[in-house]
N, C-alpha and C positions, 0 to 999 in steps of 0.2 A: 259683797265687799269684804266680808270676813274671810271667804275663801281666797280672794285675791291677796289679802294681807298675809295669809299663811303661805301662799306660793312665793310671793316676792320678798317677804321679810324674814320669816322664821328660818328657812334653810340657811340663808347667809348669816343670820345672827348666830345660828348653831355653829357654823364654820369658824366664825371669829371668836365665839365664846369658848370653844373647845379645840384649840389648834392641834393638840396632841392627837385627838381622835381623828381630825382631818388628815394628819400625816399618816395615821394608821390606814385610813380608807385609801389614800393615794398610793401607799405602798402595796396594798392588796391589789389595786388596779394595775399597778406597774408589773407585778408578777404575772397576772393574767394576760396583760397586753404583750409582754415579751413572748409568751407561749403562742398567742395568736399570731404574732409576727413571724415566729419560726415556721408555723404551718404555712402561712402565706408565702414565705420565701420559696418553699417547694413548688407552689403553683407558679410563681414568677419565673423561676429558673427554667422550668419545662416550657412555659409559654414563650419565653424569649428565644429559646433555641429551636423550637419546632412549630410554634403557632398552635400548639395543642393545649386546650384548657383541660387539665388533668383532674377530672372529677374523682379519680381514685386516690388522691393524696390523703384524704381523711381516713380511708380504710387502710392505707399504707401505715399510718401512725399506729392503728390498732394491731395490724398484722405483725409489725416489727416488735411491738411490746409483747404480744402474745408469744412470738417466737423466742424472745429472750427469756421470758418466764418459763416457757415450756422446756427449753434446753437445760435451764438450771434445775427444773423439777426432774429431768431425766438423769441427773447426777453430775452434770458438768459444773465446775467452779464458775463463779459469777463472771469473771473476766474472760474465761474461755467461752462461756455462753455468749458474752458480748461479741467476741470475735466471730463465733459461729453465726450469730445473727447478721453481722456485716457480710459474711459469705453468702448467706441466704438472700439478703437484699441485692447483692451483686448478681446472683443467679436470676433473681426476679427481673432485674433491669435488662439482662441479656435476653431472657425469654420474651419479655414484652416487646423489645426491639425487633427480634427475629420473627416472632409468631404473629404479632399484632401490627406493629408500626411499619415494618419494611414492606409487607404486601399492600399497604394502604398509601404508599407514597404517591402524591399527586391527586389524591381524592379530596373532595370538598371538606372544609373544616368541620361541618356538622357530622360527617362520617367518622372522623377521628374522635370527636367529642363522644359520640355514641359508643365508640370502641372503648373509651375509658370508663364509661358506665358498665360495659360488659366486664372489664377488668375488675371493677368494684364488686360485682356480683360473684365473680369467680373467687376472689379473695375472701369474701364473706363466707361462701360455702366451704371453701378449703379450710378456713380458720375454724369454723364450727365443727367440721369433721375431725380435724386433728386435735384441737385444743378444747373443744366444748364451749358452751355459751355462758358458763357461770363466771362470776367476778373472781379475779385472781389478785393476789397481793404482789406488788412490785418489789423486786429484790433491791431496794434502795440502799439499805445499810451495807449489803455485801458489795455494792459498787462504790462504796465510800461516801455516800450521801448521808450526812449526819442527821440525827434526830435532835430533839430539844429545841430550845428557843433562846433568844437574846432579848433581854428587857432593857428598854431605853426610857429615859425620863425627860423628854423635851419640855421646856417651860414649866418644870415641876409636875408634869402630868405623867401619863403612862402609855407606852407603846411597846407592842410585842412583835418581834420578827422571828419567824420560824427559821432555824438554821438550814433546814431543807430548802426553803425559798431563797435564802441568800446564796446557797450553792448553785441553785438553778439559774439565778440571775447572772452570777459570775460565769458559769458554764455557757450560758446563751451569748453573753457578750464576747467570750473567747471564740465561740463558734462563728458568730457573725464576722468578727475580725479576721479569722482564718479564711472564711469564705470570700470576703472582699479582697484579701491578699492574693488568694488563688485566682480570682477572676481578673485582677489587675496586673499581676506580675508573672503568672505562669503561662507557658505556651498554650496549653489546653484551655486555660481560662480566657485568654485573649481570643481563642478560636470560638468559644461560646459567645463572647461579646460580639464578635464579628458576625456570627449567624443572626444574633438578635438585631444588629444594626442594618444589615443588608444580606438577606438569605441567599439570593442568587449570586451576588458577587463573591460571597464567602465560598460557596460551592465551586465557583469557576476558578478560584485560585488554589484548589486542591484540598480544601478542608473536607474531611470525611464526615458525611452526614450521619452515617450509622454509628461511627465511633463516638461522636459527640452525643448522640441520643443515649447510647448506653451509659456514658459518663454522667450525663445530666440526670438520668433516672436513678443512677446509683447515688449521686450526691443528694437527690431528693429523698432517697431511701435512708441515707444517714441522718438527714434532718428529721425525717419521720421517726427514726429510732430514738434520737435524743429527745424529741418532743414527747414520744410515748413514755420514756423513762420519767420525764418531768411531771407530766400529767398523771401517770400511773402511781407515782410516789405520793400524790395528793389525794387521788380518788379511786385507786385500784385500777386494774386492767380488765376491761370488758368492751363489748361492742358499743356500749353507750358512749365511749370516747369519740366515736365517729361523729356524733351529734355536736360535741364540743369542737371538733375539728372543722365543722361547717361554719363556725364563727369566722373562719378566714375569708369567707365570701364577702361579707361587708367590708372587711379590711382591704380586699382587693378592689372593691368598688370605690372605696375612699381614697386609696393610695395610687391606684392605677395598675393595670395588669402587667406592665413591663418594667416597673420601677422597683428596684431593690430598696431604695431609700423610702419609697412610698409604702412598701410592705412593713418596714420597721416603724416609721412614723405613724402609719395608719393603725398598726397593732397597738402601739402605746396609747394613742389617742382614744381608741375604742375601749381599751382596758380600763383606763382611768375614768373616762367620762361615764361609762355605763355603771361603774361602781359608785361614783359620786351621785349620779341620778338615782340609783337604787336606794342609797342610804338616806339622802336628804330630800328627795321628792317622791320616789316610788313607794317606799314603805309607809310614810305618814299620809300620803294623799291617795295612792292607788292600791294599797294593800300588799305591795311587794311584787316579786316575780317580773320586774321590768327588764332584768338582764337578758331574758329570753328573746326580747324583741327590740330593745333600744338600739343596738348596733345597726340593725337593718333599717330602722327609721332614720337614723343619722346618715347612713350611706345614701338613702334615697333623697334626703334633703340636699346633700352635697351634689348628687347627680343632676338635680334640677337646675343647678347653676353652673356646674362644670362636669359635663357628661363623661369626660375622659379621666375623671378623678383629680385629686389635688396635684399629683406628680406625673400624670400621664401626658403624653404629647398630643396636642390638638391635631385632629385629622382634617386635612384640607383636601377635598376632592375637586379635581380640575375637570371641567367638561368642555 
């Protein structure tokens, strides 16, 4: 009974008794959730346009960040290095389409999925050869990401917001807005949506599959670069970021593989809920470290009741 009392009373009492700390926890969860959502968007874009589950999206985050830091270390100014990284990610998109995807058109989905695992291994090996395996410092200040913090006093309490995190949130919101505008109002964006809605019909009216694939993988590369900058400014740049990027998998299970809205909402939900669970339940009852598995458990629970995810379309098979 005492344990039940701790589980069902104390955490909620702590939330009500210290609302400023609750806001701090929610803010930290929102920042993480936004970054999870950005990674998930890369998965969703590629899957919608090609029906390929891109297992390489996580290592693309690492590779883009390493390229940026490496070009700057070679003597290029920060923004020139940023532009150079975009060129590298475009070259990567073209190479993947011509060398990997084009020869596999018409192959089963599992073959394409295995191909993205091969891309992952190639990028890991290439990154280690070129950049090494040690942790590197992200050039956040050189890119205009400020340091320092902002202190707030809600309800007479204390709340600290890193200026870096505020910049990341603003940048992420701007990127999502630009992406939605591109998909909804540009000619190429509508072509991507058409491929996602009806693949065969889109190809039959003259939409170039190879062109769209290059474009989508390049957009996913841009998202990977921005995510790598954001995560790298918080934790440095190393291959350990790939593990963080895998947190997008439960986001996809929660939101649905084809839904941009689901990726955004799912990322925010997981970011906030895993932080709340870690602080108010995980640390006092389980000794902490619940953030490593909470998102996966939450996604599995959702899948038990809604296998297509919260925003995925229900699949009806006719026999």
